[in-house]
C-alpha positions as CSV (number, residue, x, y, z in Angstrom):
1,M,38.9,-53.9,-39.2
2,K,38.0,-52.8,-35.7
3,R,35.1,-54.8,-34.2
4,R,32.3,-52.9,-33.3
5,D,30.5,-53.3,-29.9
6,Y,26.7,-54.0,-30.0
7,Q,24.5,-54.1,-26.7
8,P,22.4,-57.2,-26.3
9,I,18.8,-56.0,-27.1
10,Y,17.5,-57.1,-23.8
11,D,19.6,-54.7,-21.9
12,D,18.3,-51.8,-23.7
13,T,14.6,-52.9,-22.8
14,F,15.6,-53.5,-19.4
15,R,17.4,-49.4,-19.0
16,H,14.0,-47.6,-20.3
17,P,11.5,-49.0,-18.1
18,H,14.0,-46.9,-15.6
19,R,13.9,-43.8,-17.4
20,R,10.3,-43.4,-17.7
21,R,9.6,-43.9,-14.3
22,R,12.2,-41.2,-13.5
23,R,10.5,-39.5,-15.7
24,W,6.9,-40.3,-14.2
25,L,8.4,-39.3,-11.0
26,I,9.7,-36.2,-12.1
27,V,6.0,-35.1,-13.6
28,L,5.1,-36.3,-10.1
29,L,7.0,-34.1,-8.1
30,V,6.0,-31.1,-10.1
31,L,2.7,-31.2,-10.3
32,V,2.7,-31.8,-6.1
33,I,4.6,-28.7,-5.9
34,L,2.3,-26.8,-8.2
35,G,-0.8,-28.5,-6.2
36,S,1.1,-27.2,-3.4
37,G,1.5,-24.1,-4.4
38,V,-2.1,-23.7,-5.4
39,F,-3.6,-25.0,-2.4
40,G,-0.9,-22.8,-0.6
41,W,-2.3,-19.4,-2.2
42,N,-6.1,-20.4,-1.9
43,Q,-5.6,-20.8,1.7
44,W,-4.0,-17.4,2.1
45,Q,-6.5,-15.7,0.0
46,Q,-9.4,-17.3,2.2
47,Y,-7.4,-16.5,5.3
48,Q,-7.2,-12.8,3.6
49,R,-11.3,-12.5,3.4
50,E,-11.6,-14.0,7.1
51,Q,-9.2,-11.1,8.0
52,L,-10.9,-8.6,5.9
53,A,-14.3,-9.3,7.0
54,T,-13.8,-8.4,10.3
55,Y,-12.6,-4.6,8.7
56,P,-15.9,-3.6,7.1
57,I,-14.8,0.0,5.9
58,R,-12.2,-0.1,3.1
59,G,-10.8,1.8,1.0
60,V,-7.8,2.6,-1.8
61,T,-5.1,5.1,-2.5
62,L,-4.7,6.5,-6.0
63,N,-1.9,8.3,-7.6
64,Q,-1.0,9.4,-11.8
65,D,0.0,5.4,-11.9
66,S,-3.8,4.0,-11.4
67,G,-5.0,5.6,-14.3
68,Y,-9.0,6.7,-14.9
69,V,-10.8,5.8,-12.1
70,D,-14.7,6.3,-12.4
71,F,-15.6,7.0,-8.8
72,Q,-19.3,6.9,-9.2
73,Q,-18.1,2.5,-9.3
74,L,-15.6,3.3,-6.9
75,S,-18.0,4.0,-4.5
76,Q,-20.2,1.4,-4.4
77,K,-17.6,-0.8,-2.9
78,S,-15.2,1.7,-0.9
79,A,-16.0,3.8,1.3
80,F,-13.2,6.3,1.4
81,V,-10.4,7.4,-1.3
82,Y,-7.0,9.0,-0.7
83,L,-5.4,11.1,-3.6
84,Q,-1.8,12.0,-3.6
85,A,-1.2,15.3,-4.5
86,T,2.4,16.4,-4.1
87,S,5.9,15.3,-2.4
88,G,8.6,17.2,-1.2
89,A,9.0,20.9,-2.3
90,T,8.4,20.3,-5.8
91,Y,6.8,17.0,-7.0
92,T,3.0,17.0,-8.0
93,D,1.1,14.2,-9.1
94,D,0.1,14.4,-12.6
95,D,-3.7,13.8,-12.3
96,F,-4.4,15.1,-8.6
97,S,-6.2,18.1,-9.6
98,D,-8.2,15.5,-12.6
99,N,-8.9,13.0,-10.3
100,Y,-10.0,15.8,-7.4
101,S,-12.5,17.0,-9.7
102,R,-14.3,13.9,-10.7
103,C,-14.9,12.9,-7.2
104,Q,-16.8,15.2,-6.3
105,G,-20.6,14.0,-6.1
106,A,-19.2,10.5,-5.6
107,N,-20.8,9.0,-2.5
108,I,-17.2,8.2,-0.9
109,Q,-15.0,10.4,1.9
110,V,-11.5,12.2,0.2
111,G,-8.6,12.5,1.4
112,V,-5.5,14.4,0.4
113,A,-1.9,12.9,0.3
114,H,1.4,14.6,0.8
115,T,4.8,12.3,0.5
116,F,7.3,14.1,3.1
117,S,11.0,14.7,1.9
118,F,13.9,15.1,3.8
119,T,15.9,17.5,1.7
120,S,13.5,20.4,1.5
121,S,12.4,22.5,4.6
122,A,8.7,22.2,6.5
123,S,8.2,25.4,4.6
124,Q,8.7,24.9,1.6
125,Q,7.2,21.9,1.5
126,Y,3.9,23.3,2.9
127,A,4.2,26.0,0.6
128,H,4.3,23.6,-2.3
129,F,1.1,21.8,-0.7
130,K,-1.1,24.6,-0.6
131,D,0.1,26.2,-3.7
132,T,-1.2,22.7,-5.7
133,V,-4.2,22.0,-3.5
134,G,-5.4,25.2,-2.0
135,Q,-8.6,24.2,0.1
136,D,-9.4,21.1,-2.1
137,T,-8.1,19.0,1.1
138,G,-11.4,16.8,1.1
139,T,-13.0,15.7,4.1
140,L,-10.8,13.3,5.6
141,P,-7.3,14.0,7.5
142,I,-4.1,15.0,5.3
143,R,-2.3,12.4,5.0
144,V,1.7,12.9,5.2
145,S,3.6,9.6,4.1
146,V,7.2,8.9,5.5
147,N,9.9,6.6,4.0
148,Y,13.1,6.3,4.5
149,Y,15.2,6.2,1.5
150,D,18.7,7.0,0.3
151,Q,21.1,7.9,3.5
152,Y,18.3,8.6,5.3
153,N,17.4,6.3,7.7
154,N,18.0,5.1,11.3
155,N,22.2,4.8,11.1
156,N,22.2,8.6,9.9
157,A,23.1,11.3,13.0
158,S,20.9,13.8,11.4
159,M,17.6,12.4,11.8
160,A,17.1,14.0,15.2
161,S,16.8,17.5,13.3
162,Q,14.9,15.7,10.2
163,G,12.2,14.8,13.3
164,Q,12.0,18.2,14.3
165,K,11.4,19.1,10.1
166,L,8.6,16.3,10.3
167,K,7.1,17.8,13.4
168,K,7.1,21.3,12.0
169,L,5.1,20.0,8.8
170,V,2.7,18.4,10.6
171,N,2.0,21.5,12.9
172,L,1.8,23.7,9.8
173,F,-0.7,21.3,8.4
174,S,-2.9,21.6,11.5
175,S,-3.1,24.9,11.7
176,G,-2.9,25.9,8.3
177,Y,-6.3,23.3,7.4
178,Q,-7.7,22.6,10.6
179,Q,-9.0,18.9,9.8
180,G,-6.2,16.5,11.4
181,V,-3.2,15.1,10.0
182,I,-2.5,11.8,9.8
183,I,1.2,10.3,9.7
184,F,1.6,6.7,7.1
185,A,4.7,4.7,7.3
186,N,5.9,1.1,8.5
187,Q,6.4,-0.1,11.8
188,T,10.1,0.5,11.6
189,V,9.8,4.0,10.3
190,M,6.8,4.8,13.1
191,T,8.9,3.2,15.6
192,Q,12.2,4.6,15.1
193,F,11.7,8.1,13.6
194,V,7.9,9.1,14.1
195,D,7.1,8.0,17.2
196,P,9.9,10.2,19.4
197,V,8.6,13.6,18.0
198,L,4.8,12.3,17.1
199,S,4.1,9.7,19.6
200,S,0.5,11.1,20.4
201,Q,-0.4,11.7,16.0
202,A,-3.3,9.6,14.3
203,K,-1.4,7.2,12.7
204,W,-1.8,5.0,9.3
205,S,0.0,1.9,9.4
206,A,1.7,0.8,5.9
207,G,2.0,-2.8,5.0
208,G,0.7,-3.5,7.7
209,K,-1.1,-7.3,9.1
210,L,-4.4,-6.8,9.7
211,K,-4.6,-7.5,13.4
212,S,-2.8,-6.3,16.6
213,H,-3.4,-2.4,15.9
214,G,-4.3,0.0,19.1
215,R,-6.7,2.4,18.4
216,E,-4.3,5.5,17.4
217,V,-4.1,3.3,14.2
218,K,-6.8,4.6,12.3
219,F,-5.7,2.9,8.9
220,I,-4.1,-0.4,7.8
221,E,-2.6,-0.9,4.4
222,Y,-2.8,-4.0,3.9
223,N,-1.9,-4.9,-0.1
224,A,0.3,-1.6,-1.1
225,D,0.1,-3.7,-4.7
226,G,-3.5,-4.1,-5.1
227,S,-5.8,-3.9,-8.1
228,L,-8.8,-1.8,-8.9
229,S,-11.1,-3.3,-12.0
230,Q,-13.1,-1.0,-14.2
231,S,-14.3,-1.7,-17.9
232,N,-12.2,-4.5,-17.9
233,Q,-9.5,-3.1,-16.8
234,S,-7.0,-3.2,-14.1
235,Q,-5.7,-0.6,-12.5
236,P,-2.7,-0.5,-9.6
237,V,-4.5,1.1,-6.2
238,S,-2.9,0.8,-2.8
239,R,-5.8,-0.6,-0.3
240,S,-6.3,-0.6,3.1
241,V,-9.3,-0.4,5.9
242,F,-10.3,1.9,8.3
243,N,-9.6,0.1,11.5
244,G,-12.9,0.3,13.6
245,S,-16.5,-0.5,13.1
246,K,-19.1,1.3,10.9
247,Q,-20.3,3.4,13.8
248,D,-16.4,4.2,14.6
249,W,-16.2,5.4,11.1
250,K,-19.4,7.5,11.5
251,T,-17.5,9.4,14.7
252,F,-14.1,9.6,13.0
253,I,-15.7,11.2,9.7
254,K,-17.8,14.0,11.2
C-alpha cells in the first residue's frame, strides 16, 4: 500500500499568515488606488470650478439627443443656448423647430447651428438651411461647425478647394442674414483648414481648455459631453462659456 505524505500541522499554520498578509496588501493597494482616483477627480473638479469662475457667461448647445428642455429653467443658469438646426444639404435636427418655438419668451440669448459638409456644395447647404430655418435664426451669430471625417483631413489634396467652399458658405450666411457667423472647430481643424481661408472670422473653440485664448475666440466649449438636470432627469448637452466679462457680453449681444 502506497504511503500517504502527511504535512505537519505547524507547516500549514506557518503559511496562512503570509497568505492573509498578502490579501491585506492587495486590499490596501486597491484602496490606495481608489482613494487616489477619488482625490484626483475632486482636485480636477475643484480646478474646473476655479477656471469657470473667471467666465461668468455660460451656456449650452442642444440637439435632438438632448430631449425635452424647459427653457425657463435653463435661463436661470445659462445666458445663451445654441440649437442644432441642419447639417450638409439634407439633414435637419428633429427637435429644432420645437426647441426654437419653445425657447421664445425665455430670458436667454438664442443661436442656431449648421454643420458644414465636405460632400455638398455651399449653395446646396445654404438653401437647405434657409428652407429649414427661415428667419428663425435667433439673436446670436450663426454657428458653422467644422469637423474632419472620413478622408476629409489635412492629408487630402482637395482640402484647398474645400476651404473655398467653406468661405463661400460663410459669405452666403453673412450676406443672407446680416447677423454674423462664428466658426466652431477644434484647434487642429481651425489651424489647418479654417484659418487659411477665414483668418479673421469669429471663432468658437471646440473641446478647448479654459485659458490662453485670444480675443478672436468668442466662445469656448469646455465639456462636449456635459449634462443638464431637469425634472430629475439627466440630458446630454454641450457646455460652453463666452470668452469675456459681463460687460463684454452686453457689447457682444447688441
